[in-house]
C-alpha atoms as an extended CHARMM CRD file, in Angstrom:
* protein
*
       179  EXT
         1         1  MET       CA              8.9540000000       24.5440000000       34.4760000000  PROA      1               0.0000000000
         2         2  PHE       CA             10.2110000000       27.9480000000       33.3650000000  PROA      2               0.0000000000
         3         3  SER       CA             10.8610000000       26.6990000000       29.7840000000  PROA      3               0.0000000000
         4         4  LEU       CA              7.3390000000       25.2800000000       29.5890000000  PROA      4               0.0000000000
         5         5  LEU       CA              5.9020000000       28.6270000000       30.6980000000  PROA      5               0.0000000000
         6         6  VAL       CA              7.9760000000       30.4900000000       28.1010000000  PROA      6               0.0000000000
         7         7  SER       CA              6.8930000000       28.0610000000       25.3730000000  PROA      7               0.0000000000
         8         8  CYS       CA              3.2210000000       28.5420000000       26.2800000000  PROA      8               0.0000000000
         9         9  LEU       CA              3.6020000000       32.3240000000       26.2200000000  PROA      9               0.0000000000
        10        10  LEU       CA              5.3150000000       32.2330000000       22.8090000000  PROA      10              0.0000000000
        11        11  VAL       CA              2.5630000000       30.0500000000       21.3520000000  PROA      11              0.0000000000
        12        12  ALA       CA             -0.1870000000       32.1790000000       22.8980000000  PROA      12              0.0000000000
        13        13  SER       CA              1.3650000000       35.3570000000       21.5220000000  PROA      13              0.0000000000
        14        14  GLY       CA              1.6880000000       33.8910000000       18.0180000000  PROA      14              0.0000000000
        15        15  ILE       CA              5.4890000000       34.0840000000       18.0060000000  PROA      15              0.0000000000
        16        16  ALA       CA              5.7660000000       30.2950000000       17.9350000000  PROA      16              0.0000000000
        17        17  THR       CA              3.3910000000       27.5740000000       16.8090000000  PROA      17              0.0000000000
        18        18  VAL       CA              2.7120000000       24.1100000000       18.0690000000  PROA      18              0.0000000000
        19        19  SER       CA              3.9680000000       21.5610000000       15.5790000000  PROA      19              0.0000000000
        20        20  SER       CA              1.7960000000       18.5550000000       15.0350000000  PROA      20              0.0000000000
        21        21  ARG       CA              1.8210000000       15.5140000000       12.8440000000  PROA      21              0.0000000000
        22        22  PRO       CA             -0.4920000000       15.6150000000        9.8300000000  PROA      22              0.0000000000
        23        23  SER       CA             -3.8880000000       14.2570000000       10.7500000000  PROA      23              0.0000000000
        24        24  ILE       CA             -6.0740000000       11.8990000000        8.7650000000  PROA      24              0.0000000000
        25        25  GLN       CA             -8.5210000000       14.7650000000        8.1760000000  PROA      25              0.0000000000
        26        26  ASP       CA             -5.7490000000       16.9880000000        6.7750000000  PROA      26              0.0000000000
        27        27  THR       CA             -4.1850000000       14.3000000000        4.5740000000  PROA      27              0.0000000000
        28        28  CYS       CA             -6.8520000000       11.8950000000        3.3190000000  PROA      28              0.0000000000
        29        29  PRO       CA             -9.3430000000       12.8150000000        0.5410000000  PROA      29              0.0000000000
        30        30  THR       CA            -12.6640000000       14.1640000000        1.8080000000  PROA      30              0.0000000000
        31        31  GLY       CA            -14.6770000000       11.6000000000       -0.1760000000  PROA      31              0.0000000000
        32        32  LEU       CA            -12.6670000000        8.7690000000        1.3250000000  PROA      32              0.0000000000
        33        33  LEU       CA            -13.1420000000       10.1670000000        4.8330000000  PROA      33              0.0000000000
        34        34  LYS       CA            -16.8960000000       10.1850000000        4.2820000000  PROA      34              0.0000000000
        35        35  SER       CA            -17.1010000000        6.6490000000        2.9040000000  PROA      35              0.0000000000
        36        36  VAL       CA            -14.7620000000        4.4800000000        5.0050000000  PROA      36              0.0000000000
        37        37  ASN       CA            -14.2800000000        3.8820000000        8.6940000000  PROA      37              0.0000000000
        38        38  PRO       CA            -11.3390000000        6.0780000000        9.8160000000  PROA      38              0.0000000000
        39        39  PHE       CA             -9.9510000000        3.0610000000       11.6900000000  PROA      39              0.0000000000
        40        40  TYR       CA             -8.7140000000        1.7970000000        8.3060000000  PROA      40              0.0000000000
        41        41  LEU       CA             -6.9170000000        5.0450000000        7.4640000000  PROA      41              0.0000000000
        42        42  GLN       CA             -3.3410000000        5.8010000000        8.4880000000  PROA      42              0.0000000000
        43        43  VAL       CA             -0.9490000000        8.6630000000        7.7060000000  PROA      43              0.0000000000
        44        44  PHE       CA              2.7420000000        7.9670000000        7.2060000000  PROA      44              0.0000000000
        45        45  ASN       CA              5.2690000000       10.5440000000        5.9820000000  PROA      45              0.0000000000
        46        46  GLY       CA              2.4990000000       12.8340000000        4.7600000000  PROA      46              0.0000000000
        47        47  THR       CA              0.7260000000       10.1200000000        2.7490000000  PROA      47              0.0000000000
        48        48  CYS       CA             -2.7240000000        8.7570000000        3.5260000000  PROA      48              0.0000000000
        49        49  PHE       CA             -3.1000000000        4.9700000000        3.3920000000  PROA      49              0.0000000000
        50        50  PHE       CA             -6.3700000000        3.0650000000        3.2520000000  PROA      50              0.0000000000
        51        51  PHE       CA             -6.0020000000       -0.5300000000        4.4350000000  PROA      51              0.0000000000
        52        52  ALA       CA             -8.8300000000       -2.3720000000        2.6640000000  PROA      52              0.0000000000
        53        53  VAL       CA             -8.5420000000       -5.4350000000        4.8730000000  PROA      53              0.0000000000
        54        54  ASN       CA            -12.2650000000       -6.2280000000        4.8950000000  PROA      54              0.0000000000
        55        55  ASP       CA            -12.5930000000       -6.3640000000        1.1240000000  PROA      55              0.0000000000
        56        56  ARG       CA            -11.1610000000       -8.6070000000       -1.5690000000  PROA      56              0.0000000000
        57        57  LYS       CA            -10.8210000000       -7.5450000000       -5.1660000000  PROA      57              0.0000000000
        58        58  THR       CA             -8.9040000000       -8.5070000000       -8.2720000000  PROA      58              0.0000000000
        59        59  TYR       CA             -5.9200000000       -6.3070000000       -9.0420000000  PROA      59              0.0000000000
        60        60  ARG       CA             -7.9130000000       -4.3330000000      -11.5930000000  PROA      60              0.0000000000
        61        61  GLU       CA            -10.8810000000       -3.8710000000       -9.2500000000  PROA      61              0.0000000000
        62        62  ALA       CA             -8.5230000000       -2.6800000000       -6.4870000000  PROA      62              0.0000000000
        63        63  ILE       CA             -6.9420000000       -0.1310000000       -8.8590000000  PROA      63              0.0000000000
        64        64  ILE       CA            -10.3860000000        1.1940000000       -9.7780000000  PROA      64              0.0000000000
        65        65  GLU       CA            -11.3610000000        1.4640000000       -6.1020000000  PROA      65              0.0000000000
        66        66  CYS       CA             -8.1860000000        3.4090000000       -5.2040000000  PROA      66              0.0000000000
        67        67  ARG       CA             -8.5220000000        5.7150000000       -8.2100000000  PROA      67              0.0000000000
        68        68  GLY       CA            -12.1250000000        6.4740000000       -7.2600000000  PROA      68              0.0000000000
        69        69  TYR       CA            -10.7930000000        8.8000000000       -4.5640000000  PROA      69              0.0000000000
        70        70  GLY       CA             -7.7540000000        9.9880000000       -6.5200000000  PROA      70              0.0000000000
        71        71  GLY       CA             -5.2480000000        7.4370000000       -5.2770000000  PROA      71              0.0000000000
        72        72  LEU       CA             -3.1960000000        4.4400000000       -6.3290000000  PROA      72              0.0000000000
        73        73  LEU       CA             -2.4880000000        1.0350000000       -4.9420000000  PROA      73              0.0000000000
        74        74  ALA       CA              0.2650000000        1.4530000000       -2.3220000000  PROA      74              0.0000000000
        75        75  LEU       CA              3.7630000000        2.0300000000       -3.6890000000  PROA      75              0.0000000000
        76        76  PRO       CA              6.2590000000        0.6720000000       -1.1390000000  PROA      76              0.0000000000
        77        77  LYS       CA              9.3100000000        1.9910000000       -2.9880000000  PROA      77              0.0000000000
        78        78  SER       CA             11.5330000000        1.8860000000        0.1010000000  PROA      78              0.0000000000
        79        79  GLU       CA             12.3400000000       -0.5990000000        2.8040000000  PROA      79              0.0000000000
        80        80  THR       CA             11.0310000000        1.8910000000        5.3900000000  PROA      80              0.0000000000
        81        81  LEU       CA              7.5910000000        2.1380000000        3.7860000000  PROA      81              0.0000000000
        82        82  ASN       CA              7.4540000000       -1.6080000000        3.1350000000  PROA      82              0.0000000000
        83        83  LYS       CA              8.1420000000       -2.2640000000        6.8350000000  PROA      83              0.0000000000
        84        84  TYR       CA              5.5110000000        0.2890000000        7.8640000000  PROA      84              0.0000000000
        85        85  LEU       CA              2.8480000000       -1.3760000000        5.6830000000  PROA      85              0.0000000000
        86        86  ILE       CA              3.7710000000       -4.7960000000        7.0900000000  PROA      86              0.0000000000
        87        87  ASP       CA              3.6610000000       -3.5200000000       10.6670000000  PROA      87              0.0000000000
        88        88  GLN       CA              0.2660000000       -1.8660000000       10.2460000000  PROA      88              0.0000000000
        89        89  THR       CA             -1.1830000000       -4.8370000000        8.3820000000  PROA      89              0.0000000000
        90        90  GLN       CA             -0.0380000000       -7.3850000000       10.9330000000  PROA      90              0.0000000000
        91        91  ASN       CA              0.0150000000       -5.5550000000       14.2350000000  PROA      91              0.0000000000
        92        92  HSD       CA             -2.7530000000       -2.9720000000       13.8600000000  PROA      92              0.0000000000
        93        93  TYR       CA             -5.2140000000       -4.9150000000       11.7020000000  PROA      93              0.0000000000
        94        94  GLY       CA             -4.2030000000       -8.5160000000       12.4890000000  PROA      94              0.0000000000
        95        95  VAL       CA             -4.0370000000       -9.4650000000        8.7990000000  PROA      95              0.0000000000
        96        96  VAL       CA             -1.7510000000      -12.2300000000        7.5880000000  PROA      96              0.0000000000
        97        97  ASP       CA             -3.0830000000      -12.6430000000        4.0260000000  PROA      97              0.0000000000
        98        98  GLU       CA             -1.3990000000      -11.0780000000        1.0080000000  PROA      98              0.0000000000
        99        99  LEU       CA             -2.4830000000       -7.6200000000       -0.1510000000  PROA      99              0.0000000000
       100       100  TRP       CA             -2.2090000000       -6.0570000000       -3.5980000000  PROA      100             0.0000000000
       101       101  ILE       CA              0.3350000000       -3.2740000000       -4.0210000000  PROA      101             0.0000000000
       102       102  GLY       CA              0.7640000000       -1.0710000000       -7.0990000000  PROA      102             0.0000000000
       103       103  LEU       CA              3.4690000000       -3.0000000000       -8.9310000000  PROA      103             0.0000000000
       104       104  HSD       CA              3.2040000000       -5.0710000000      -12.1160000000  PROA      104             0.0000000000
       105       105  ASP       CA              4.9220000000       -6.2320000000      -15.3010000000  PROA      105             0.0000000000
       106       106  LYS       CA              1.7940000000       -6.3330000000      -17.4720000000  PROA      106             0.0000000000
       107       107  LYS       CA              3.2930000000       -4.1940000000      -20.2420000000  PROA      107             0.0000000000
       108       108  ASP       CA              6.7640000000       -5.7240000000      -20.5350000000  PROA      108             0.0000000000
       109       109  GLU       CA              7.5210000000       -9.1320000000      -19.0270000000  PROA      109             0.0000000000
       110       110  SER       CA             10.0390000000       -9.0700000000      -16.1410000000  PROA      110             0.0000000000
       111       111  LYS       CA             10.2230000000       -5.2500000000      -16.2260000000  PROA      111             0.0000000000
       112       112  PHE       CA              8.2150000000       -4.2750000000      -13.1920000000  PROA      112             0.0000000000
       113       113  ILE       CA              6.8650000000       -0.7470000000      -12.9180000000  PROA      113             0.0000000000
       114       114  TRP       CA              4.8550000000        1.0520000000      -10.2670000000  PROA      114             0.0000000000
       115       115  GLU       CA              1.3050000000        2.2070000000      -10.9150000000  PROA      115             0.0000000000
       116       116  ASP       CA              2.6380000000        5.7800000000      -11.1520000000  PROA      116             0.0000000000
       117       117  ASN       CA              4.8110000000        4.5570000000      -14.0970000000  PROA      117             0.0000000000
       118       118  GLU       CA              8.0950000000        4.8630000000      -12.1970000000  PROA      118             0.0000000000
       119       119  LYS       CA             10.6810000000        2.1360000000      -12.6930000000  PROA      119             0.0000000000
       120       120  LEU       CA             11.4970000000       -0.2560000000       -9.9190000000  PROA      120             0.0000000000
       121       121  THR       CA             14.6790000000        0.8140000000       -8.1040000000  PROA      121             0.0000000000
       122       122  TRP       CA             14.3400000000       -1.0040000000       -4.7510000000  PROA      122             0.0000000000
       123       123  GLU       CA             12.8150000000       -4.4680000000       -4.7940000000  PROA      123             0.0000000000
       124       124  ASN       CA             11.7400000000       -7.0050000000       -2.2380000000  PROA      124             0.0000000000
       125       125  PHE       CA             10.6470000000      -10.0750000000       -4.1860000000  PROA      125             0.0000000000
       126       126  ALA       CA             10.6130000000      -13.4850000000       -2.5620000000  PROA      126             0.0000000000
       127       127  ASP       CA             12.8020000000      -16.1460000000       -4.1620000000  PROA      127             0.0000000000
       128       128  ASP       CA             11.4670000000      -17.3670000000       -7.5150000000  PROA      128             0.0000000000
       129       129  ASN       CA              9.1710000000      -14.3420000000       -7.8660000000  PROA      129             0.0000000000
       130       130  GLY       CA              9.3680000000      -11.1320000000       -9.8310000000  PROA      130             0.0000000000
       131       131  PRO       CA             12.0180000000      -11.0330000000      -12.5580000000  PROA      131             0.0000000000
       132       132  ASP       CA             13.4070000000      -14.3820000000      -11.3080000000  PROA      132             0.0000000000
       133       133  ASN       CA             10.1040000000      -16.2260000000      -11.6190000000  PROA      133             0.0000000000
       134       134  ASN       CA              9.8600000000      -19.5250000000      -13.4780000000  PROA      134             0.0000000000
       135       135  TRP       CA             10.2760000000      -18.8720000000      -17.2310000000  PROA      135             0.0000000000
       136       136  PHE       CA              6.8270000000      -20.2950000000      -17.9970000000  PROA      136             0.0000000000
       137       137  ILE       CA              4.7670000000      -19.1190000000      -15.0350000000  PROA      137             0.0000000000
       138       138  LYS       CA              6.0600000000      -15.5500000000      -15.1290000000  PROA      138             0.0000000000
       139       139  HSD       CA              4.0640000000      -14.9410000000      -18.3170000000  PROA      139             0.0000000000
       140       140  PHE       CA              0.8610000000      -15.4610000000      -16.3170000000  PROA      140             0.0000000000
       141       141  GLU       CA              1.7940000000      -13.7600000000      -13.0500000000  PROA      141             0.0000000000
       142       142  ASP       CA              1.9820000000      -10.0210000000      -13.6650000000  PROA      142             0.0000000000
       143       143  CYS       CA              0.6650000000       -8.3340000000      -10.5100000000  PROA      143             0.0000000000
       144       144  VAL       CA              2.3540000000       -8.0910000000       -7.1270000000  PROA      144             0.0000000000
       145       145  ALA       CA              1.0890000000       -8.6560000000       -3.5960000000  PROA      145             0.0000000000
       146       146  LEU       CA              2.7760000000       -7.9800000000       -0.2650000000  PROA      146             0.0000000000
       147       147  ASN       CA              2.9270000000      -10.8640000000        2.1820000000  PROA      147             0.0000000000
       148       148  PRO       CA              2.7650000000       -9.4140000000        5.7170000000  PROA      148             0.0000000000
       149       149  ILE       CA              4.0970000000      -12.6310000000        7.2760000000  PROA      149             0.0000000000
       150       150  ASP       CA              7.5380000000      -12.5840000000        5.6380000000  PROA      150             0.0000000000
       151       151  GLY       CA              7.4610000000       -9.0440000000        4.2230000000  PROA      151             0.0000000000
       152       152  PHE       CA              8.2920000000      -10.1450000000        0.6890000000  PROA      152             0.0000000000
       153       153  TRP       CA              6.5070000000       -9.4890000000       -2.5890000000  PROA      153             0.0000000000
       154       154  TYR       CA              4.9310000000      -12.2640000000       -4.6590000000  PROA      154             0.0000000000
       155       155  ASP       CA              3.6020000000      -12.0660000000       -8.1870000000  PROA      155             0.0000000000
       156       156  HSD       CA              0.2160000000      -13.5150000000       -9.0950000000  PROA      156             0.0000000000
       157       157  PRO       CA             -2.2580000000      -13.5250000000      -11.9680000000  PROA      157             0.0000000000
       158       158  CYS       CA             -3.9660000000      -10.1310000000      -11.9300000000  PROA      158             0.0000000000
       159       159  ASP       CA             -7.5780000000      -10.9570000000      -12.7130000000  PROA      159             0.0000000000
       160       160  ASN       CA             -7.9690000000      -14.3520000000      -14.3610000000  PROA      160             0.0000000000
       161       161  GLU       CA             -9.9350000000      -16.5800000000      -11.9990000000  PROA      161             0.0000000000
       162       162  LEU       CA             -9.3580000000      -19.8410000000      -13.9180000000  PROA      162             0.0000000000
       163       163  LEU       CA             -5.6400000000      -19.1730000000      -14.2070000000  PROA      163             0.0000000000
       164       164  SER       CA             -5.4830000000      -18.2870000000      -10.5280000000  PROA      164             0.0000000000
       165       165  ILE       CA             -7.1120000000      -21.5900000000       -9.6170000000  PROA      165             0.0000000000
       166       166  ALA       CA             -4.6570000000      -23.4940000000      -11.8150000000  PROA      166             0.0000000000
       167       167  LEU       CA             -1.7400000000      -21.7150000000      -10.1160000000  PROA      167             0.0000000000
       168       168  ASP       CA             -3.3030000000      -22.0780000000       -6.6440000000  PROA      168             0.0000000000
       169       169  SER       CA             -3.6300000000      -18.3280000000       -6.1490000000  PROA      169             0.0000000000
       170       170  ASP       CA             -6.7570000000      -16.4650000000       -5.0510000000  PROA      170             0.0000000000
       171       171  PRO       CA             -7.4410000000      -13.7760000000       -7.6960000000  PROA      171             0.0000000000
       172       172  LYS       CA             -9.1530000000      -11.5810000000       -5.1030000000  PROA      172             0.0000000000
       173       173  LYS       CA             -6.9810000000      -10.1240000000       -2.4050000000  PROA      173             0.0000000000
       174       174  MET       CA             -7.1560000000       -7.4000000000        0.1840000000  PROA      174             0.0000000000
       175       175  TYR       CA             -5.3100000000       -4.2520000000       -0.8520000000  PROA      175             0.0000000000
       176       176  ILE       CA             -3.7670000000       -1.0000000000        0.3260000000  PROA      176             0.0000000000
       177       177  CYS       CA             -4.4390000000        2.3640000000       -1.3550000000  PROA      177             0.0000000000
       178       178  GLN       CA             -2.3820000000        5.5030000000       -0.9810000000  PROA      178             0.0000000000
       179       179  TYR       CA             -3.3890000000        9.1470000000       -1.4370000000  PROA      179             0.0000000000
């Protein structure tokens, strides 16, 4: 009880401050806050994430949407962040469909890079996906989606609807932006 009283006095006098986790209002772009339901915004490690789980877009359309507020498609460059995105997608939003993330090999086949142009250092591709994809199919599947059921990444055609149909892949997916 005494330590609580001392802490309150220190805070009240300005000698100490109350530490708090960054809020959505402090972290997410103002324009985004004004245009989306805050339920779909989360803050993790100082980064704002928008879970666009009620919208489906091609990879390119999703990039444009994220950039509209100064962001990128989510960049799960670590196992910790990948697990966080899976947990939020499944347990908070109840989504089990794949979502676009900001990873592709559009410029150089089998050399995946993040949307911020950083090279891939940690990867989480499912078997027969990513650099190990079928030698023929990999030339048509250049964009990556996160599967919240198994937590792995799968590559798909980015925008081509006819190609997506031929490969049994929906060209429009939900997506996650980060700011």
